[in-house]
C-alpha positions as CSV (number, residue, x, y, z in Angstrom):
1,M,83.0,131.2,130.7
2,P,82.2,133.1,127.5
3,P,81.2,131.4,124.3
4,P,83.8,130.6,121.6
5,T,84.6,133.0,118.9
6,P,82.8,132.2,115.7
7,K,84.7,131.9,112.4
8,S,83.8,132.1,108.8
9,G,82.1,129.9,106.2
10,S,80.7,126.5,107.3
11,E,82.5,126.9,110.7
12,K,79.9,129.7,111.5
13,Q,77.1,127.1,111.6
14,Q,79.1,124.9,114.1
15,S,80.0,128.0,116.1
16,A,76.3,129.1,116.2
17,T,75.5,125.7,117.7
18,K,78.3,126.2,120.3
19,L,77.0,129.7,121.1
20,F,73.5,128.4,121.8
21,H,75.0,125.6,123.9
22,W,76.6,128.5,125.9
23,L,73.1,130.0,126.2
24,W,71.8,126.7,127.6
25,R,74.7,126.2,129.9
26,D,74.8,129.7,131.5
27,Y,71.2,130.8,131.4
28,L,68.6,128.1,130.6
29,R,69.9,125.0,132.4
30,K,68.8,126.3,135.8
31,H,65.2,126.3,134.5
32,K,65.4,122.8,132.9
33,W,62.3,121.5,134.7
34,L,60.2,124.4,133.6
35,L,61.6,124.0,130.1
36,A,60.8,120.3,130.2
37,A,57.2,121.0,131.2
38,A,56.9,123.6,128.4
39,V,58.4,121.3,125.8
40,A,56.0,118.4,126.9
41,L,53.0,120.7,126.5
42,M,54.3,121.9,123.1
43,M,54.7,118.3,121.9
44,I,51.1,117.5,123.0
45,E,49.8,120.6,121.3
46,G,51.7,119.8,118.1
47,S,50.4,116.2,118.0
48,M,46.8,117.4,118.1
49,L,47.0,118.5,114.4
50,A,47.9,115.0,113.3
51,L,44.9,113.7,115.3
52,I,42.6,116.2,113.6
53,S,43.7,115.1,110.2
54,R,43.3,111.5,111.2
55,M,39.6,112.1,112.2
56,I,38.8,113.5,108.7
57,Q,38.7,110.0,107.0
58,P,36.0,108.5,109.3
59,M,34.1,111.8,109.1
60,F,33.8,111.5,105.3
61,D,33.7,107.8,104.9
62,D,31.7,106.6,107.9
63,V,29.6,109.6,108.8
64,F,28.9,111.4,105.5
65,A,29.1,108.5,103.1
66,Q,27.6,105.7,105.2
67,G,25.5,107.7,107.7
68,D,26.9,105.9,110.8
69,R,25.4,107.8,113.8
70,N,27.8,106.1,116.3
71,A,30.7,107.4,114.2
72,L,29.1,110.8,114.1
73,Y,29.3,111.1,118.0
74,F,32.7,109.5,118.1
75,V,34.1,111.9,115.5
76,G,32.3,115.0,116.9
77,F,33.3,114.5,120.5
78,G,36.8,113.4,119.5
79,I,37.4,116.6,117.5
80,M,36.0,118.7,120.4
81,T,38.3,117.0,122.9
82,I,41.3,117.6,120.6
83,F,40.6,121.3,120.5
84,F,40.1,121.5,124.2
85,V,43.4,119.8,124.8
86,R,45.1,122.0,122.3
87,A,43.7,125.1,123.9
88,L,44.9,124.1,127.4
89,T,48.4,123.0,126.4
90,S,48.9,126.1,124.2
91,S,48.0,128.6,126.9
92,C,50.1,126.8,129.6
93,Q,53.2,126.4,127.4
94,R,53.1,130.0,126.4
95,I,52.9,131.2,130.0
96,L,55.8,128.9,131.0
97,L,57.9,129.9,128.1
98,Q,57.4,133.6,128.7
99,W,58.4,133.1,132.4
100,I,61.6,131.3,131.4
101,K,62.3,134.1,128.8
102,E,62.0,136.8,131.4
103,L,64.2,135.0,133.9
104,A,66.8,134.3,131.2
105,S,66.7,137.9,129.9
106,A,67.2,139.3,133.4
107,A,70.1,136.9,134.2
108,M,71.8,137.7,130.9
109,R,71.4,141.5,131.3
110,K,72.7,141.3,134.9
111,H,75.7,139.2,133.8
112,L,76.5,141.6,130.9
113,L,76.3,144.7,133.0
114,R,78.5,143.2,135.7
115,H,81.0,142.0,133.1
116,M,81.1,145.4,131.4
117,M,81.7,147.2,134.7
118,S,84.7,145.0,135.3
119,L,86.4,146.0,132.1
120,D,89.1,148.6,131.9
121,S,88.2,152.3,131.5
122,G,89.8,152.3,128.1
123,F,86.9,150.0,126.9
124,F,84.4,152.8,127.5
125,Q,86.5,155.4,125.7
126,I,86.1,153.5,122.4
127,H,82.6,152.1,122.8
128,P,79.9,154.7,123.1
129,P,77.1,154.2,125.6
130,G,74.4,153.8,123.0
131,Q,76.2,150.8,121.5
132,L,76.6,149.2,124.9
133,I,73.0,149.9,125.8
134,E,71.9,148.2,122.6
135,R,73.9,145.2,123.4
136,V,72.4,144.8,126.8
137,Q,68.9,145.6,125.7
138,G,68.4,145.0,122.0
139,D,70.7,142.0,121.4
140,V,69.5,140.2,124.5
141,S,65.9,140.7,123.4
142,V,66.7,139.3,119.9
143,I,68.5,136.2,121.3
144,N,65.7,135.4,123.8
145,S,63.0,135.9,121.2
146,V,64.8,133.5,118.8
147,W,65.7,130.7,121.2
148,S,62.2,130.6,122.4
149,S,60.9,130.5,118.8
150,L,63.4,127.8,118.0
151,L,62.3,125.7,120.9
152,T,58.7,126.1,119.9
153,A,59.6,125.2,116.3
154,V,61.3,122.0,117.4
155,A,59.0,120.9,120.2
156,R,55.6,121.9,118.6
157,D,56.0,122.5,114.9
158,L,58.4,119.7,114.2
159,V,56.2,117.3,116.1
160,S,53.2,118.6,114.2
161,L,55.0,118.1,110.9
162,I,56.2,114.6,111.7
163,G,52.7,113.6,112.9
164,L,51.0,115.0,109.8
165,L,53.5,113.4,107.5
166,A,53.0,110.1,109.3
167,V,49.2,110.4,108.7
168,A,49.9,111.2,105.1
169,I,52.2,108.3,104.6
170,W,49.8,106.0,106.4
171,I,47.1,107.0,103.8
172,D,49.4,106.7,100.8
173,W,53.2,106.9,100.8
174,K,53.3,107.6,97.0
175,W,51.1,110.7,97.4
176,T,53.4,111.9,100.2
177,L,56.5,111.4,98.2
178,I,55.0,113.3,95.2
179,A,54.0,116.2,97.5
180,I,57.4,116.7,99.0
181,V,59.6,115.8,96.1
182,G,60.5,119.5,95.5
183,I,61.8,120.1,99.1
184,P,65.5,119.0,98.4
185,L,65.6,121.7,95.7
186,L,65.4,124.3,98.5
187,I,68.7,123.4,100.2
188,L,71.1,125.5,98.2
189,P,68.8,128.6,98.0
190,S,68.2,128.3,101.8
191,I,72.0,128.3,102.5
192,L,72.5,131.4,100.4
193,V,69.6,133.2,102.0
194,Q,70.9,132.4,105.5
195,A,74.3,133.9,104.8
196,Y,72.6,137.0,103.4
197,I,70.4,137.3,106.5
198,R,73.3,137.1,108.9
199,R,75.2,139.9,107.0
200,R,72.1,142.1,107.0
201,S,71.3,141.3,110.7
202,R,74.8,142.2,111.8
203,S,74.5,145.5,109.9
204,A,71.0,146.2,111.4
205,R,72.3,145.6,115.0
206,E,75.2,148.0,114.4
207,I,72.8,150.6,113.1
208,A,70.5,150.1,116.1
209,G,73.5,150.8,118.4
210,N,74.4,153.9,116.5
211,V,70.8,155.1,116.8
212,S,70.9,154.6,120.6
213,T,74.2,156.5,120.7
214,R,72.8,159.4,118.8
215,L,69.8,159.6,121.2
216,D,72.1,159.4,124.2
217,E,74.2,162.3,122.9
218,V,71.1,164.4,122.0
219,F,69.4,164.0,125.4
220,H,72.6,164.5,127.4
221,G,73.6,167.5,125.2
222,I,70.2,169.1,124.9
223,N,71.2,172.5,126.3
224,P,74.2,173.0,123.9
225,I,72.0,171.8,121.1
226,K,69.4,174.5,121.9
227,L,72.0,177.2,122.5
228,N,73.7,176.5,119.2
229,A,70.5,176.1,117.3
230,L,71.4,172.5,116.3
231,E,68.0,171.0,116.4
232,T,67.6,170.7,112.7
233,Y,71.2,169.4,112.3
234,Q,70.8,166.7,114.9
235,A,67.4,165.8,113.6
236,K,68.8,165.2,110.1
237,R,71.6,163.0,111.5
238,Y,69.0,161.0,113.4
239,D,66.8,160.8,110.3
240,A,69.7,159.4,108.3
241,L,70.4,156.7,110.8
242,I,66.7,155.8,111.1
243,Q,66.5,155.5,107.3
244,K,69.6,153.2,107.3
245,G,67.9,151.1,110.0
246,V,64.7,150.8,108.0
247,T,66.7,149.8,104.9
248,A,68.7,147.2,106.8
249,R,65.7,145.7,108.6
250,M,63.7,145.5,105.3
251,R,66.6,143.7,103.6
252,T,66.7,141.3,106.6
253,T,62.9,140.8,106.4
254,A,63.2,140.2,102.6
255,G,65.7,137.5,103.3
256,Q,63.6,135.9,106.0
257,A,60.6,135.9,103.7
258,A,62.4,134.2,100.9
259,V,62.6,130.7,102.5
260,P,58.8,130.5,103.3
261,A,58.1,131.8,99.8
262,L,60.2,129.0,98.3
263,I,58.4,126.5,100.5
264,D,55.0,127.9,99.2
265,I,56.1,127.4,95.6
266,M,57.3,123.9,96.2
267,T,54.2,123.0,98.2
268,G,51.9,124.4,95.4
269,I,53.7,122.3,92.8
270,G,53.5,119.2,95.1
271,F,49.7,119.7,95.6
272,L,49.2,120.0,91.9
273,A,51.1,116.8,91.3
274,V,49.2,114.9,94.0
275,L,45.8,116.2,92.8
276,L,46.6,115.0,89.2
277,Y,47.9,111.6,90.4
278,G,45.5,111.0,93.3
279,G,42.5,112.4,91.5
280,S,42.9,109.7,88.9
281,E,42.9,107.0,91.6
282,I,39.7,108.3,93.1
283,I,38.0,108.5,89.8
284,D,39.1,104.9,89.2
285,G,37.7,103.9,92.6
286,E,41.1,102.9,94.0
287,K,40.9,105.5,96.8
288,T,38.0,106.9,98.8
289,N,37.0,110.5,99.2
290,G,37.7,110.2,102.9
291,E,41.3,109.1,102.3
292,F,42.0,111.9,99.9
293,M,40.4,114.5,102.3
294,A,42.3,113.1,105.2
295,F,45.5,113.3,103.1
296,F,44.7,116.8,101.8
297,T,43.9,118.0,105.4
298,A,47.2,116.5,106.8
299,M,49.3,118.2,104.0
300,S,47.4,121.5,104.4
301,L,47.9,121.5,108.1
302,A,51.6,120.6,107.6
303,F,51.9,123.8,105.5
304,D,52.0,126.2,108.4
305,P,54.6,124.4,110.7
306,L,56.7,123.8,107.6
307,R,56.7,127.5,106.8
308,R,57.5,128.4,110.4
309,L,60.4,126.0,110.4
310,G,61.6,127.6,107.2
311,L,61.3,131.0,108.8
312,M,63.4,129.9,111.7
313,S,66.5,129.5,109.6
314,G,66.4,133.3,109.0
315,Q,65.7,134.0,112.7
316,W,68.6,131.8,113.7
317,Q,70.9,134.0,111.6
318,M,69.6,137.1,113.3
319,A,70.2,135.6,116.7
320,A,73.7,134.5,115.6
321,A,74.6,138.1,114.7
322,S,73.4,139.3,118.1
323,V,75.2,136.5,119.9
324,E,78.4,137.5,118.1
325,R,78.1,141.1,119.3
326,L,77.5,139.9,122.9
327,Q,80.3,137.4,122.7
328,Y,82.7,140.1,121.6
329,V,82.1,141.9,124.9
330,L,82.1,138.7,127.0
331,N,85.4,137.6,125.5
332,L,87.0,140.8,126.7
333,Q,88.8,140.6,130.0
334,P,90.1,143.3,132.3
335,T,93.8,143.8,132.3
336,I,93.9,145.8,135.5
337,L,93.6,143.0,138.1
338,S,94.3,142.4,141.8
339,P,97.4,140.5,142.7
340,A,97.2,136.9,143.9
341,Q,98.8,137.9,147.2
342,A,97.6,141.4,148.1
343,K,99.2,143.7,150.7
344,T,97.2,145.2,153.5
345,V,96.2,148.8,152.8
346,P,97.1,151.5,155.4
347,H,94.4,152.7,157.7
348,S,95.8,156.2,158.4
349,A,96.7,158.9,155.9
350,P,99.7,157.5,153.9
351,A,102.3,159.1,151.7
352,V,101.6,159.0,148.0
353,A,104.3,159.0,145.3
354,L,105.0,158.6,141.6
355,D,108.4,157.1,140.7
356,N,109.5,157.8,137.1
357,V,106.0,157.1,135.7
358,S,105.5,157.2,131.9
359,M,102.0,156.8,130.5
360,N,100.6,156.8,127.0
361,Y,97.0,157.2,125.6
362,G,97.5,155.2,122.4
363,D,100.5,156.7,120.7
364,L,100.2,160.0,122.6
365,P,102.6,160.3,125.6
366,V,100.9,161.9,128.6
367,L,103.3,161.3,131.4
368,R,107.1,161.3,130.7
369,G,109.0,160.0,133.7
370,A,107.0,161.9,136.3
371,S,108.2,161.7,139.9
372,F,107.0,163.4,143.1
373,T,106.0,162.6,146.7
374,A,102.9,163.8,148.5
375,E,103.6,163.6,152.2
376,A,101.3,161.8,154.5
377,G,98.5,163.9,156.0
378,K,99.4,167.0,154.0
379,T,98.1,168.9,151.0
380,T,99.9,168.6,147.7
381,A,98.8,170.7,144.7
382,L,99.4,169.8,141.0
383,V,99.6,172.8,138.7
384,G,100.4,173.3,135.1
385,A,98.9,174.1,131.7
386,S,96.1,172.0,130.2
387,G,97.5,168.7,128.9
388,A,100.4,168.7,131.4
389,G,99.2,165.3,132.7
390,K,97.6,166.3,136.1
391,S,94.3,164.4,135.7
392,T,96.2,161.4,134.4
393,V,98.1,161.3,137.7
394,F,94.8,160.7,139.5
395,N,93.9,158.0,137.0
396,V,97.2,156.2,137.6
397,L,96.9,156.5,141.4
398,T,93.5,154.8,141.4
399,R,94.5,152.3,138.7
400,L,92.0,153.4,136.2
401,V,95.0,153.2,133.8
402,E,98.3,151.4,134.0
403,P,101.6,153.2,133.4
404,R,103.9,152.0,130.7
405,E,106.9,152.5,133.0
406,G,107.6,153.3,136.6
407,A,105.3,152.9,139.6
408,A,102.8,154.7,141.7
409,M,103.1,154.0,145.4
410,V,100.9,154.4,148.5
411,A,102.7,154.1,151.9
412,G,105.8,153.1,150.1
413,I,104.2,150.1,148.4
414,P,103.5,149.9,144.7
415,I,99.8,150.2,144.2
416,G,99.7,147.0,142.0
417,D,100.5,145.1,145.2
418,Y,97.1,146.0,146.7
419,D,93.8,144.4,146.1
420,L,92.1,146.6,143.5
421,A,88.9,147.2,145.6
422,D,91.0,147.9,148.7
423,L,93.2,150.3,146.9
424,R,90.2,152.3,145.6
425,S,88.6,152.3,149.0
426,L,91.6,154.6,150.1
427,F,90.4,157.4,147.8
428,S,87.6,160.0,147.8
429,V,87.4,162.0,144.6
430,V,85.7,165.4,144.1
431,T,85.8,166.7,140.6
432,Q,84.7,169.8,138.7
433,D,81.8,167.9,137.2
434,A,80.3,166.2,140.3
435,A,78.9,162.8,139.1
436,L,75.4,162.6,140.5
437,F,72.8,159.9,139.7
438,D,69.2,160.4,138.9
439,E,68.2,159.4,142.4
440,T,67.5,161.3,145.6
441,L,70.1,163.3,147.3
442,R,70.1,160.8,150.1
443,D,70.9,158.0,147.7
444,N,73.6,160.1,146.0
445,I,75.3,160.6,149.4
446,L,74.9,157.2,150.9
447,L,75.8,155.3,147.6
448,G,74.4,152.1,149.0
449,R,75.9,152.4,152.5
450,E,73.5,150.9,155.1
451,G,73.2,151.5,158.8
452,V,74.4,155.1,158.7
453,D,73.3,156.9,161.9
454,E,71.1,159.9,161.2
455,A,73.1,162.1,163.6
456,H,76.3,161.2,161.8
457,L,74.6,161.9,158.5
458,K,73.4,165.3,159.7
459,S,76.9,166.2,160.9
460,V,78.2,165.3,157.4
461,L,75.6,167.4,155.7
462,D,76.4,170.3,158.0
463,A,80.1,170.1,157.4
464,A,79.6,170.0,153.6
465,H,77.1,172.9,153.8
466,V,74.4,170.7,152.2
467,S,72.1,171.6,155.1
468,D,72.2,175.2,153.9
469,F,70.1,174.5,150.8
470,L,68.0,171.5,151.9
471,P,65.1,173.7,153.2
472,S,64.6,175.1,149.7
473,L,64.1,171.6,148.2
474,P,60.5,170.2,148.0
475,N,61.4,167.0,149.9
476,G,64.6,168.0,151.5
477,L,67.2,165.2,151.5
478,D,64.8,162.9,149.7
479,S,64.4,165.3,146.7
480,P,65.4,163.9,143.3
481,A,68.8,165.2,142.0
482,G,67.5,164.8,138.4
483,P,69.5,163.4,135.5
484,R,73.2,164.1,136.2
485,G,72.1,166.3,139.1
486,S,70.3,168.7,136.8
487,N,67.9,169.8,139.6
488,L,70.8,171.3,141.6
489,S,73.1,174.2,140.9
490,G,76.8,173.7,140.3
491,G,77.7,174.7,143.9
492,Q,75.0,172.4,145.3
493,R,76.2,169.5,143.3
494,Q,79.7,170.1,144.5
495,R,78.5,170.2,148.2
496,V,76.7,166.9,147.7
497,A,79.9,165.3,146.3
498,I,81.8,166.6,149.3
499,A,79.2,165.2,151.7
500,R,79.6,161.9,149.8
501,A,83.4,162.1,150.3
502,L,83.0,163.0,154.0
503,L,80.8,160.0,154.6
504,R,83.2,157.8,152.7
505,D,85.9,158.9,155.2
506,T,89.0,157.7,153.3
507,P,92.6,158.5,154.1
508,I,93.4,160.0,150.7
509,L,91.5,162.9,149.0
510,L,91.7,163.8,145.3
511,L,90.3,167.2,144.3
512,D,90.2,167.8,140.5
513,E,89.2,171.5,139.8
514,A,86.5,171.2,142.4
515,T,85.7,174.9,142.5
516,S,86.8,176.2,139.1
517,A,83.2,176.4,137.7
518,L,81.7,178.1,140.6
519,D,80.8,181.7,141.3
520,T,82.7,183.6,144.1
521,K,80.1,183.0,146.8
522,S,79.6,179.3,146.0
523,E,83.4,178.9,145.7
524,A,83.9,180.3,149.2
525,I,81.3,177.9,150.7
526,V,82.7,174.9,148.8
527,Q,86.3,175.9,149.7
528,Q,85.4,175.9,153.4
529,A,83.8,172.4,153.1
530,L,86.9,171.2,151.2
531,E,89.3,172.5,153.9
532,R,87.3,170.7,156.5
533,L,87.2,167.5,154.3
534,S,91.0,167.6,153.8
535,T,91.9,167.8,157.5
536,G,93.9,164.8,158.6
537,R,94.0,163.3,155.0
538,T,96.6,163.1,152.4
539,T,95.2,165.5,149.8
540,L,96.1,166.0,146.2
541,V,94.6,169.0,144.5
542,I,94.5,169.9,140.8
543,A,93.7,173.6,140.4
544,H,94.1,176.3,137.7
545,R,93.3,179.1,140.2
546,L,96.6,179.4,142.0
547,S,94.9,181.5,144.7
548,T,93.1,178.3,145.9
549,I,96.3,176.3,146.5
550,R,98.7,179.0,147.7
551,N,98.5,177.5,151.3
552,A,99.2,174.0,150.1
553,D,102.1,172.3,152.0
554,S,103.7,171.4,148.6
555,I,103.1,172.4,145.0
556,V,104.1,170.1,142.1
557,V,104.6,171.9,138.8
558,M,104.0,169.8,135.7
559,D,104.8,170.6,132.1
560,H,104.1,168.2,129.1
561,G,103.9,165.1,131.4
562,R,107.0,165.9,133.4
563,V,107.5,167.2,137.0
564,V,109.6,170.3,136.5
565,D,109.5,171.8,140.0
566,Q,108.2,171.2,143.5
567,G,108.0,173.4,146.7
568,D,105.7,175.7,148.6
569,H,104.2,178.8,147.2
570,E,106.9,181.3,148.4
571,T,109.8,179.0,147.4
572,L,108.4,178.5,143.8
573,L,107.8,182.3,143.4
574,A,111.3,183.1,144.5
575,R,112.8,180.4,142.3
576,G,111.0,181.7,139.2
577,G,110.2,179.4,136.3
578,I,106.8,178.0,135.2
579,Y,105.0,178.5,138.5
580,A,106.1,182.1,138.8
581,D,105.0,182.8,135.2
582,L,101.6,181.2,135.8
583,H,101.2,183.3,139.0
584,R,102.2,186.5,137.2
585,L,99.8,185.8,134.3
586,Q,96.9,185.1,136.6
587,F,97.6,188.0,138.8
588,S,97.7,190.4,135.8
589,Q,94.4,189.0,134.5
590,E,92.8,189.4,137.9
591,E,94.0,193.0,138.1
592,S,92.6,193.7,134.6
593,T,89.3,192.2,135.6
594,E,89.1,194.4,138.7
595,D,89.9,197.5,136.6
596,V,87.0,196.7,134.3
């Protein structure tokens, strides 16, 4: 369950508490015994400072003033024991806390990635990868850094502060009251500073996401950048974002530094007042030097935990800004879901149909009442000009998008009646830009499938003509494909994608411009593999080259989101219309090319 949405004003403070309650509930509670051990060690470590300050009085009054040797050994070994205990508890609690942080960070990142992958495709069209990467990496790091610092502040620094104040009060409650009298004056400035830090932190996190997005676009588009001499242009855009990030972080740092600075000022004023008041009592013989030194040590040691606690208010606001960004994603839910009672998917090649389907991308209509039927076990081609809605048909069939009106059907059943995973298990897709991962060719073909027989795998590689180029690779099938398959040629990437589809062995095949970017030789090889792949399957093909689909059993002609004609190649040519015009245009262009 995601955390509640924070609101404005004073409600944000309450919401921040609820958000960290969510952090405890979902990620930290499972490690409660490790946390309890870490907190216990922190409390022991924190209490050591109070004991050190308490040992100062006998050191001055009994050892230095009276020369008591027994007190000398008692104080000396006592202080040594305190430092030994402090060293042991400090190292152990740091190790435990780091362990919990790593476990919580890993769990949070896994949860975020799984949740993001469950969201509709439209989410990724409006949120660039860099922003999402920064949420999973940067925001999670900020949150885990702050909650651990907050826990340390409460369990160690607060215990230290309370213990040291207790020692100071035990020595003289009036001195203590004088020393801290200025603290209430910090409340209003602290509230204003916290609001400022949250605003600046939110801005800094957004800028960090933009920086990640810019890097992602530069590294993925490095060849177009080089070919168009855009290095300086892209560097300037990145420099501008970096400078914005520096400014935002410096403003956040300035806000964070303000509270400890105010504490320093109030502490200095308090010390002056205590020195003037307490010094008079020592001169008059009402207090001993040991009492004043013990008090002075306690208040001096209290200075650091007090400043750290003051700094935590700013860090809390930074974490709240990051939690709000994560919460925005976690509160989003997919709208394309499986039905409560799902129908059983067909096991053989089914008929596929669109029935009066209308589909918009925002305010832009893409499909306008499109209807057609792709017969079971046959090849149906979709043709038309760019923007006719052909690729959207594939997105509708696989439920990457939902139509506004009408229905897509598989085996005569609306696709919304099938379980979403079962529906998508019916399709294999081969596109113009074969999506390969930066893994080995074997991993790219298997895609996590286990128990695949090597003989079966070899037959798939042979059928897809992958075996033809494996000997030229350094490690054969275990050679890395490179980022987005950059170690392979276009034709090789297509053949790997076809091998993946063959191994997947689904009853429906979707081919989207699978050969349009290839040279003649590569196209011929890939076309052979595609023909073998489509055998016995219901195949839908998107192609601009009409020569590649002239043997299709049926050709669907689309124009501006509508199906305007359907038939085989000869029938459509004889009928005239858009298909005949497209054929005539391509034929004349091919003749012109041959003449040249």
